[in-house]
N, C-alpha and C positions, 0 to 999 in steps of 0.2 A: 504494500500500500504506500502511495506517495505521501510524503510529508507536505505541509502547507508550502514551505519554501521551494521544495523540489517541484511541486505541482505548479507553482507560480512561474518558476524558471521554464518548465516544460511548455506552459501556455504561451509565454512570451516568445519562445523559440518557434513554436508552430505559427504564431501570428506573423513573425518576421518572414518565415518561409512563404506564407500565403501572400504577404505584401510584395515579396520579391517576384513571385510567380505572376502577380497582377501586372508588374512592370515589364516583365520579360515576355510573357505569353502573347500579347498583341503582336509583337514583332515576329514571334515564331509562327503565329497564325497567318500573318501576311506572307511570310516566306513560303509556307506550305501551300498557299492558294495561288501563288504565281505560277503561270503555265509556260512551258517551253516556247510556245509560239510568240509570247510577248517580248522576247529578246529582240534587240535592234537587228542583229544579224539575220535572225530567222524571218523577220518581217521583210527585210530588204531582199533576201533570197526568194521569198514567196512572191514578192512583186515581180522580180525578174522572171520567175518560172511561169507565172500566169498572164502577165501583162505583155511581155515581150514575146514575139513570135506568133505562131498560129497553130490551131488544133490540127489542121489538115494540110499545112504547107510549111516548107522550110524557108528560112530567110526572113527579111523584114523585121529585124530585131530592134524595134523602136516603138515608142509610145503612140498609140492611136486612141483618140477620144473625140467625143462630140463637142462642137463649139456653138452650135445653134439649137433651135427647137427640135426636139425629137417628136415626130408625128407618126403615130402607130395606127395602121389599119388592121382590124381584126376580122377574119373570116371564120365562120362556124360551119363546118361540113358534117358535124356529128351532133348528137343530142347533148343534154346537160349544159346548155348555153348559160343558164343563170349561175351555176356553180363555177364554170370556167371564167365568166366575166368577173365574178366576185373575187376569185383568187388572183386573177391577172390585174385587176384594178388595184388591189391591195399591194401587189408587188410593184406596180408603177408608182404608187404613192410612196412606198419605201425608197425606191431608187431616186425619186424626185428629192426626198429629204436628205439622202446620203450624198448625192452628187451636186445638188444645187441646180441641176438642169431643169429646163422647162420641158416636161414630157406630157404630151396630150394624145388623146385618141381622136382620129379623124374618120370621116364617113366614106371616103373613096380612096382607091389605090393611087390616083393621080396626086392627091394631096400628101400622101405618106412617104416617109423615108424608111420606115420599117413596115413590112408586111408580116402578119402573125396569123398562122393557120392552125386551127384545131381541126384535125382531119382523122383519117383512119389508115391503118397499115395497108389496106388494099388500094386506097386512092393515092397514097404517098408517092410512089414512083412516077406516075403520070404528072402529078402536081409539081414535083421537083424538076422534072424534065421541062415542063412548060414555063416555069418561073425563073429558073437559074441555069437550065441547060443540062444535057446528058452527062457532062463531066462530073457532076456532083453525085450521080447515082452510085458510084463506087463506095461512098461513105455510108450508105444505108445499111450495109451488111453488119457494120460494127456499132451503129448508133441506135439507141432507143428513140431519141429525139435529135433534132438537128437545127443548127443555126449557121448562117453564112453572113459574112460582113465584107463590105467594100470600103476602102479608104483611099484618099488622095496620097500622092507621094509626100506631101507635107505632114501626113498623119491625121488629118481631119477625116473622121468617118463620114461617108456619104450616104450609105444605105445598108440595110440588113434584111434578111429573110429568116423567119423562124417557123419550124414545122413541129407540131406536137401530134403524133399519131396516138390518139387517146386510148384506143383498145390495147395497143402494144405497151404503152406507158403503164396502164393499169395492170396488165399481165405481169410486168416486172416490178409492180408496186413503186413506180417512179413518176406518177402523174404530177404530184406536187413539186418534186424536185425538178422535173422538166420545165414546168411553168416558171419556177423561180430562177433556175440556172441559165436557161437559154437566153432570156431577155437580159439578164445581168451580164452575160458574156458579150452581148452586142453593145454594151456600154464601153467596151475596150479591154475586157479581161477574157480573151478568147481561148486560152489554153488550159487544159486540165493537167494536173501533175500529181503523181503519188507522193512527191516530196513536200507537198503543202497540206498541213494537217493541224487542227480540224478545219475542213473547208468543204463547201459544196462543189469546189473545183477539183476534188479528189474522187475519182470513180470508185475507189476501193473503200470509201467510208460511207456510213449510212445517212449522212446529213441530207435532209430535205429542205433545210432552211439556210439562210445566210448565218454564218457563225461570227463570233467576235473578230476573228482574223479577217473574214471577208468584209466586214464593216470597215475595218481599218484600211484594207486595200482599196476599197472604193473611195474613201475619204482622201487617201493619198493621191490616187489617180486624178481626182478632180480638184486637188489643191492648185491654185493659180501658178505656183512655182514649178509644177510639173507640166512641161510643154509637149505638144505634139512633135513627134520626130526625135525626141531625146533617146539616146542609147545608154548602155550601162555606165560608161565612163562619166557622162554628164549627170546621170541620175543619182549615183551613189552619194555624193556630198549633199545633194538636195534632199534625198530621202532621209539621210542621217539627221540633218537639221530639222526636218519636219517631224520625224518620229520623236526626237528629243523634246520638241515643243508640245506634241500630243501627250507625251508622258508627263510633262510638267502640268498640263491642263487636265490630267486625269482621263483623257480619252482612251488610252490603252487599258487602264485599270477597269474602266466601266464598260468596255466594248462588249463583253459577254452579256451583261445585263441589257445593254442597248439592243443587241441582236434579239434577245428574247422579248423585247417590247415592240418589235416591228409588227406591222399590221398583219402580215401573212402568218407570223408566229402566233399572234393572238387568236386569229380565226381558226387555225388548224390545231392549236393547243400544244405547242412544242414545250 
C-alpha cells in the first residue's frame, strides 16, 4: 500500500507524463497523417507524369491548357439522361471551381469546343469513326471510355471529344469514374500513370473521384504562373515555388478534405 507521500509523488509523476504527452502527441498525430503524395517531389513528378505528354501518342512534352471559355455539347444516345446530366453537371461545377475556367454547356455542336457523348458499346465504333476518324478506332480495344484532345503548337487546347459507352462502363463498374476522369483529362491532364497515387489518373487504383492529389494538380495547372508550352526545365522552379506557397496557405494539408467536399463526391457518397 502506498504511503501519502509516495502516492503524492506517484500522482505528480503521472500528471507530468500526461502533460508531456499532450504537448508531444499533436505533433506525432500530424506526422502520422501526412501522406507520401504530399511531398514536393512527389507532386512535381505526378505533374510531369500526367500533364506532360499524351495517353495515346509520344512527344509533345509540354503544358496544354484552356485559355478561353470551354463550351460543352452533350449528346445522349442511351437512357438515364437525368442521372448522366446530374453527374456531369456536378463535375463541370467542380472543374469550374478548381481551375477558374468559364465552363458552360451549349445546345449545338457548332457552338462547342468539347463534344461529350453518352453512347453504347455497339454504337461507339461508328461514332468515333464519324467524329474523329478511323485512326482512333485502335484505342477502343484497351479503353473502357475515351477522350481525345487537340491543341495548338502554343499549347492552347482547341477542342476535345469524349465518349462514354454507358453499358460497357457499367459492366466494368466505371461509369462514375469515366464521367469524372475523361472530362478532367481534357482540361490538360491527358495521361494516366501507375506512378501517380492516389489518383483517378491511375488505372490500377479504385478511385472514382478526384483525390486530394488530383485537386492539387488541377490547381497547379491553372495557376497563372504555369504557361502553355512550358516543359520540364521551365516548370520545375515554378512548381516548386507554387507548391511551397500552397503548403504555407494550407492547400496541401486540406486537399483530401477539399476533394471529399466536391459536388460529385457529395452526390455519389464517397
